[in-house]
MISEPA-159246 format. One record per residue (C-alpha): residue number from 1; chain; x, y, z. Coordinates in Angstrom, 2 decimals, padded with zeros to 5 digits. Last residue first. Example, Ala and Ser with C-alpha at 12.3 -4.5 7.8 and 13.67 -1.06 7.14 Angstrom:
2
PANU,2,A,013.67,-001.06,007.14
PANU,1,A,012.30,-004.50,007.80
END
This chain:
350
PANU,350,A,115.61,069.44,100.16
PANU,349,A,111.98,070.16,099.25
PANU,348,A,109.87,071.09,102.25
PANU,347,A,110.89,074.77,102.02
PANU,346,A,108.97,075.15,098.74
PANU,345,A,105.78,074.16,100.56
PANU,344,A,104.24,071.05,099.09
PANU,343,A,100.58,070.52,098.21
PANU,342,A,098.84,067.25,097.41
PANU,341,A,095.44,067.28,095.72
PANU,340,A,093.13,064.28,095.31
PANU,339,A,090.30,065.97,097.24
PANU,338,A,090.99,069.54,098.37
PANU,337,A,091.67,070.07,102.08
PANU,336,A,095.46,070.43,101.77
PANU,335,A,094.95,072.85,098.87
PANU,334,A,093.00,075.17,101.16
PANU,333,A,095.63,075.21,103.93
PANU,332,A,098.36,075.91,101.36
PANU,331,A,096.25,078.63,099.77
PANU,330,A,095.75,080.42,103.08
PANU,329,A,099.43,080.09,104.02
PANU,328,A,100.67,081.38,100.64
PANU,327,A,098.28,084.25,099.94
PANU,326,A,100.19,087.01,101.76
PANU,325,A,103.40,085.69,100.13
PANU,324,A,102.09,086.65,096.69
PANU,323,A,101.49,083.61,094.54
PANU,322,A,103.51,081.36,092.22
PANU,321,A,102.01,077.89,091.76
PANU,320,A,104.24,075.17,090.33
PANU,319,A,102.45,072.16,088.88
PANU,318,A,102.84,068.37,088.90
PANU,317,A,100.00,066.26,087.45
PANU,316,A,099.27,068.36,084.37
PANU,315,A,096.46,066.64,082.48
PANU,314,A,095.62,069.95,080.76
PANU,313,A,092.03,069.99,082.03
PANU,312,A,093.26,068.57,085.33
PANU,311,A,095.74,071.40,085.81
PANU,310,A,093.13,073.95,084.76
PANU,309,A,090.63,072.69,087.36
PANU,308,A,093.25,072.40,090.10
PANU,307,A,094.74,075.85,089.59
PANU,306,A,091.42,077.62,089.12
PANU,305,A,089.99,075.97,092.23
PANU,304,A,092.96,077.19,094.29
PANU,303,A,092.53,080.70,092.91
PANU,302,A,088.80,080.69,093.62
PANU,301,A,089.37,079.60,097.22
PANU,300,A,091.98,082.34,097.66
PANU,299,A,089.59,085.00,096.35
PANU,298,A,086.74,083.80,098.54
PANU,297,A,089.07,083.74,101.53
PANU,296,A,089.94,087.40,101.09
PANU,295,A,086.25,088.21,100.71
PANU,294,A,085.42,086.43,103.97
PANU,293,A,088.38,087.88,105.88
PANU,292,A,087.29,091.41,105.05
PANU,291,A,083.71,090.58,106.10
PANU,290,A,085.03,089.11,109.34
PANU,289,A,086.79,092.42,109.98
PANU,288,A,083.56,094.33,109.38
PANU,287,A,081.76,092.02,111.78
PANU,286,A,084.48,092.42,114.39
PANU,285,A,084.50,096.21,114.51
PANU,284,A,086.18,096.28,117.98
PANU,283,A,083.61,097.85,120.33
PANU,282,A,084.96,096.06,123.42
PANU,281,A,087.96,093.87,122.61
PANU,280,A,087.06,090.37,121.51
PANU,279,A,088.49,090.79,118.00
PANU,278,A,091.84,091.97,119.37
PANU,277,A,092.84,088.41,120.29
PANU,276,A,092.62,087.49,116.59
PANU,275,A,095.47,089.94,115.82
PANU,274,A,095.33,092.55,113.03
PANU,273,A,093.64,091.40,109.80
PANU,272,A,095.57,093.07,106.97
PANU,271,A,098.93,093.76,108.62
PANU,270,A,098.52,090.89,111.07
PANU,269,A,098.34,088.49,108.14
PANU,268,A,101.91,089.41,107.12
PANU,267,A,103.26,088.68,110.58
PANU,266,A,101.51,085.32,110.72
PANU,265,A,102.67,084.37,107.21
PANU,264,A,106.28,085.31,108.01
PANU,263,A,106.26,083.04,111.07
PANU,262,A,104.54,080.27,109.11
PANU,261,A,107.53,080.19,106.77
PANU,260,A,107.31,080.71,103.00
PANU,259,A,108.44,084.35,103.15
PANU,258,A,111.66,083.10,104.73
PANU,257,A,112.60,081.05,101.66
PANU,256,A,111.77,083.98,099.41
PANU,255,A,114.01,086.39,101.34
PANU,254,A,117.15,084.36,100.67
PANU,253,A,119.81,087.08,100.30
PANU,252,A,118.80,088.46,103.68
PANU,251,A,119.62,091.92,105.03
PANU,250,A,116.93,094.48,104.19
PANU,249,A,114.03,092.04,103.73
PANU,248,A,115.02,090.26,106.94
PANU,247,A,115.03,093.51,108.89
PANU,246,A,111.69,094.58,107.45
PANU,245,A,110.00,091.37,108.56
PANU,244,A,111.63,091.64,112.01
PANU,243,A,110.32,095.20,112.36
PANU,242,A,106.99,093.94,111.04
PANU,241,A,106.65,091.52,113.92
PANU,240,A,107.54,094.18,116.48
PANU,239,A,104.89,096.47,114.99
PANU,238,A,102.20,093.82,115.37
PANU,237,A,103.17,093.20,118.99
PANU,236,A,103.24,096.96,119.60
PANU,235,A,099.73,097.22,118.17
PANU,234,A,098.53,094.54,120.58
PANU,233,A,100.20,096.11,123.63
PANU,232,A,098.97,099.58,122.72
PANU,231,A,095.39,098.34,122.33
PANU,230,A,095.47,096.66,125.73
PANU,229,A,097.01,099.69,127.46
PANU,228,A,094.63,102.16,125.83
PANU,227,A,091.58,100.02,126.65
PANU,226,A,092.50,099.69,130.32
PANU,225,A,093.22,103.43,130.56
PANU,224,A,089.88,104.49,129.06
PANU,223,A,090.19,106.96,126.19
PANU,222,A,088.28,105.11,123.45
PANU,221,A,089.27,106.91,120.24
PANU,220,A,090.67,103.76,118.63
PANU,219,A,087.17,102.36,118.04
PANU,218,A,086.21,105.40,115.98
PANU,217,A,089.15,104.81,113.64
PANU,216,A,088.29,101.10,113.60
PANU,215,A,084.75,101.94,112.47
PANU,214,A,085.91,103.81,109.36
PANU,213,A,088.75,101.34,108.72
PANU,212,A,086.35,098.39,108.76
PANU,211,A,083.92,099.96,106.29
PANU,210,A,086.78,100.86,103.94
PANU,209,A,088.21,097.33,104.06
PANU,208,A,084.75,095.86,103.44
PANU,207,A,084.32,098.10,100.40
PANU,206,A,087.75,097.21,099.00
PANU,205,A,087.16,093.48,099.41
PANU,204,A,083.71,093.75,097.84
PANU,203,A,085.26,095.63,094.89
PANU,202,A,087.95,092.97,094.51
PANU,201,A,085.54,090.03,094.72
PANU,200,A,085.59,088.82,091.12
PANU,199,A,089.35,089.47,090.97
PANU,198,A,090.47,085.84,090.65
PANU,197,A,094.02,084.79,089.79
PANU,196,A,094.96,081.50,088.10
PANU,195,A,096.58,082.46,084.79
PANU,194,A,098.61,079.68,083.14
PANU,193,A,102.12,080.65,082.03
PANU,192,A,102.97,079.42,078.55
PANU,191,A,105.78,077.64,076.70
PANU,190,A,107.33,075.35,079.30
PANU,189,A,110.74,074.29,078.02
PANU,188,A,112.23,073.56,081.44
PANU,187,A,114.88,076.27,081.13
PANU,186,A,112.37,078.82,079.85
PANU,185,A,109.85,077.99,082.55
PANU,184,A,112.58,078.22,085.17
PANU,183,A,113.75,081.64,084.02
PANU,182,A,110.10,082.78,083.78
PANU,181,A,108.94,081.71,087.24
PANU,180,A,111.77,082.75,089.57
PANU,179,A,113.61,086.00,088.92
PANU,178,A,111.58,087.82,086.26
PANU,177,A,108.31,086.27,087.41
PANU,176,A,108.85,087.15,091.06
PANU,175,A,109.09,090.78,090.05
PANU,174,A,111.94,093.22,089.48
PANU,173,A,111.54,093.63,085.70
PANU,172,A,107.79,092.89,085.73
PANU,171,A,106.97,096.16,087.47
PANU,170,A,108.16,098.11,084.43
PANU,169,A,106.26,095.86,082.04
PANU,168,A,103.17,096.61,084.11
PANU,167,A,100.85,094.79,086.48
PANU,166,A,099.49,098.16,087.59
PANU,165,A,101.66,101.17,086.69
PANU,164,A,104.59,101.86,084.36
PANU,163,A,103.64,100.90,080.80
PANU,162,A,104.75,104.02,078.94
PANU,161,A,108.44,103.04,078.98
PANU,160,A,107.46,099.59,077.66
PANU,159,A,106.21,101.06,074.35
PANU,158,A,105.49,097.56,072.95
PANU,157,A,105.91,097.88,069.15
PANU,156,A,108.12,100.96,068.72
PANU,155,A,110.05,100.54,071.96
PANU,154,A,110.67,096.87,071.17
PANU,153,A,111.86,097.78,067.65
PANU,152,A,114.24,100.41,069.01
PANU,151,A,115.66,097.84,071.43
PANU,150,A,116.06,095.35,068.59
PANU,149,A,117.97,097.89,066.51
PANU,148,A,120.12,098.92,069.47
PANU,147,A,121.23,095.38,070.26
PANU,146,A,123.61,095.20,073.23
PANU,145,A,123.46,091.68,074.67
PANU,144,A,122.96,090.59,078.29
PANU,143,A,120.23,092.96,079.45
PANU,142,A,118.80,092.89,075.94
PANU,141,A,118.29,089.12,076.21
PANU,140,A,116.47,089.43,079.54
PANU,139,A,114.21,092.16,078.08
PANU,138,A,113.32,089.97,075.11
PANU,137,A,112.57,086.97,077.31
PANU,136,A,110.65,089.20,079.71
PANU,135,A,108.47,090.47,076.86
PANU,134,A,107.46,086.92,075.95
PANU,133,A,106.54,085.99,079.50
PANU,132,A,104.85,089.35,080.09
PANU,131,A,102.53,088.93,077.12
PANU,130,A,101.99,085.44,078.48
PANU,129,A,100.61,086.60,081.82
PANU,128,A,098.90,089.68,080.34
PANU,127,A,096.56,087.62,078.16
PANU,126,A,094.14,090.35,077.16
PANU,125,A,094.33,089.44,073.46
PANU,124,A,096.06,092.75,072.77
PANU,123,A,098.67,091.79,075.37
PANU,122,A,099.18,088.40,073.73
PANU,121,A,099.51,090.10,070.35
PANU,120,A,102.24,092.46,071.51
PANU,119,A,104.11,089.70,073.35
PANU,118,A,104.09,087.63,070.15
PANU,117,A,105.48,090.51,068.12
PANU,116,A,108.25,091.04,070.66
PANU,115,A,108.99,087.30,070.62
PANU,114,A,109.31,087.50,066.83
PANU,113,A,111.64,090.45,067.16
PANU,112,A,113.60,088.30,069.57
PANU,111,A,114.36,085.59,067.02
PANU,110,A,116.45,083.23,069.11
PANU,109,A,113.83,080.47,069.37
PANU,108,A,113.20,080.42,065.60
PANU,107,A,111.43,077.10,064.92
PANU,106,A,109.36,077.26,068.11
PANU,105,A,108.84,081.01,067.60
PANU,104,A,107.30,080.42,064.18
PANU,103,A,104.75,078.06,065.69
PANU,102,A,103.93,080.56,068.44
PANU,101,A,103.59,083.35,065.87
PANU,100,A,100.99,081.40,063.91
PANU,99,A,098.99,080.42,066.97
PANU,98,A,099.02,084.00,068.27
PANU,97,A,097.88,085.34,064.89
PANU,96,A,095.10,082.79,064.76
PANU,95,A,093.85,083.86,068.22
PANU,94,A,094.19,087.62,067.43
PANU,93,A,092.36,087.76,064.10
PANU,92,A,088.89,088.32,065.60
PANU,91,A,090.23,091.32,067.51
PANU,90,A,091.57,092.99,064.37
PANU,89,A,095.24,093.89,064.74
PANU,88,A,096.46,097.48,065.12
PANU,87,A,100.15,098.20,065.52
PANU,86,A,101.51,101.01,067.67
PANU,85,A,098.10,102.60,068.11
PANU,84,A,096.67,099.25,069.17
PANU,83,A,099.55,098.88,071.62
PANU,82,A,098.71,102.18,073.35
PANU,81,A,095.02,101.30,073.58
PANU,80,A,095.83,097.86,074.98
PANU,79,A,098.11,099.34,077.63
PANU,78,A,095.33,101.74,078.70
PANU,77,A,092.97,098.80,079.10
PANU,76,A,095.44,097.06,081.42
PANU,75,A,095.93,100.25,083.44
PANU,74,A,092.19,100.76,083.83
PANU,73,A,091.69,097.19,085.07
PANU,72,A,094.46,097.49,087.68
PANU,71,A,092.53,097.43,090.99
PANU,70,A,089.33,095.85,089.73
PANU,69,A,086.53,096.75,087.35
PANU,68,A,084.20,095.11,084.85
PANU,67,A,085.43,091.57,085.40
PANU,66,A,084.21,089.69,082.33
PANU,65,A,086.96,090.52,079.83
PANU,64,A,089.83,089.95,082.23
PANU,63,A,088.09,086.80,083.43
PANU,62,A,087.94,085.35,079.92
PANU,61,A,091.52,086.40,079.10
PANU,60,A,092.72,084.71,082.28
PANU,59,A,093.61,086.91,085.21
PANU,58,A,097.15,086.94,086.59
PANU,57,A,098.75,085.57,089.77
PANU,56,A,100.77,082.84,088.09
PANU,55,A,100.52,079.11,087.39
PANU,54,A,103.34,076.97,085.99
PANU,53,A,102.96,073.62,084.23
PANU,52,A,104.91,070.39,083.65
PANU,51,A,106.72,070.43,086.97
PANU,50,A,109.92,068.45,087.67
PANU,49,A,110.13,068.82,091.49
PANU,48,A,113.93,068.62,091.32
PANU,47,A,113.94,071.49,088.82
PANU,46,A,111.78,073.59,091.15
PANU,45,A,114.06,072.79,094.08
PANU,44,A,117.13,073.78,092.07
PANU,43,A,115.58,077.10,091.11
PANU,42,A,114.65,077.93,094.70
PANU,41,A,118.17,077.13,095.88
PANU,40,A,119.73,079.13,093.05
PANU,39,A,117.61,082.21,093.78
PANU,38,A,120.36,084.06,095.65
PANU,37,A,119.07,087.61,096.03
PANU,36,A,121.00,090.85,095.67
PANU,35,A,119.96,092.89,098.70
PANU,34,A,116.27,093.83,098.53
PANU,33,A,114.69,096.92,097.00
PANU,32,A,114.11,095.45,093.52
PANU,31,A,112.65,092.16,094.68
PANU,30,A,109.09,093.38,094.07
PANU,29,A,106.00,091.17,094.13
PANU,28,A,107.50,089.10,096.91
PANU,27,A,106.84,085.39,096.77
PANU,26,A,104.93,082.49,098.26
PANU,25,A,105.83,079.33,096.37
PANU,24,A,103.43,076.38,096.18
PANU,23,A,104.56,073.12,094.59
PANU,22,A,101.25,071.46,093.78
PANU,21,A,100.68,067.77,093.10
PANU,20,A,097.46,067.02,091.25
PANU,19,A,095.73,063.65,091.23
PANU,18,A,093.25,063.08,088.44
PANU,17,A,089.75,062.59,089.76
PANU,16,A,088.54,059.03,090.42
PANU,15,A,085.59,060.28,092.49
PANU,14,A,085.39,064.02,093.06
PANU,13,A,084.41,065.16,096.54
PANU,12,A,083.00,068.65,096.43
PANU,11,A,085.42,071.48,097.29
PANU,10,A,083.46,074.71,097.61
PANU,9,A,080.60,073.69,099.89
PANU,8,A,082.89,071.53,102.01
PANU,7,A,085.17,074.52,102.44
PANU,6,A,083.00,076.23,105.07
PANU,5,A,083.18,073.11,107.22
PANU,4,A,086.99,073.27,107.18
PANU,3,A,087.11,077.00,107.93
PANU,2,A,089.03,077.21,111.16
PANU,1,A,091.00,080.38,111.59
END
């Protein structure tokens, strides 16, 4: 897709803007079903890059409050209700409580009850990214050291066994954050994960998907021989791509590196957007497909803007951006068109 002209309206030229160098890593959201992965190469490349900030696919507190509904809004609100019952803290007291606990944590880096308390307050403050960062540190410690008292305390304060859907504590344990972002942040002494996701268009995305599927189901009912052969050939090409995708996920110990190739991006895109050559087929619901693409691009544009704006606000010149592999190629193309921004694919670093 060519969208350079479209981007002019979103990326105005900024004179003398701070330069931002982005290390972009497309990831799986669940490494739990793969063979044991070797992340050492990814870790070494991140360390060689020397970032001063990490960005993750979470909503900021402000966006979490303002977006009335999206795919895991209900789950996030349910978590807050559970944690309020465990230990209630007045909403107006949350920012000062976070600041206080952060200072204590700096002086007591091995106090995992303190990290549990900090995770609890971050979650209440609708900062899921950093609630997860603190909880992961506690979870990682408990994986390596038996501590029944601490485990009981975590269950009492955070109730992780009840947080099982959405961007949950359960999901966190096999996620890209548990294996890539958080270990590196901890090693590099980076205290917080910056949220860069955008869910402003989630309902539009869902509606356009539904509209496309409805018309696509009608489209598939064409019984002409020419149509059936052309459709079968295109669907077989998509299926063949996903067979390779599945094979790599089942056998490779370096799935992340492959996810950051253009081959993987093309296969992944075909799952959401089919093949461009299908768009000219008679009665293909092209307008509905273009609507899907539009809302997907709007989300990716917003995420890229969030990264660059927050990086400049914090004077962070070198940043790591962790995003689902389906976003990687779109975001890379977008970053390349942004003024004073340089983007590097993780596979470019040797």
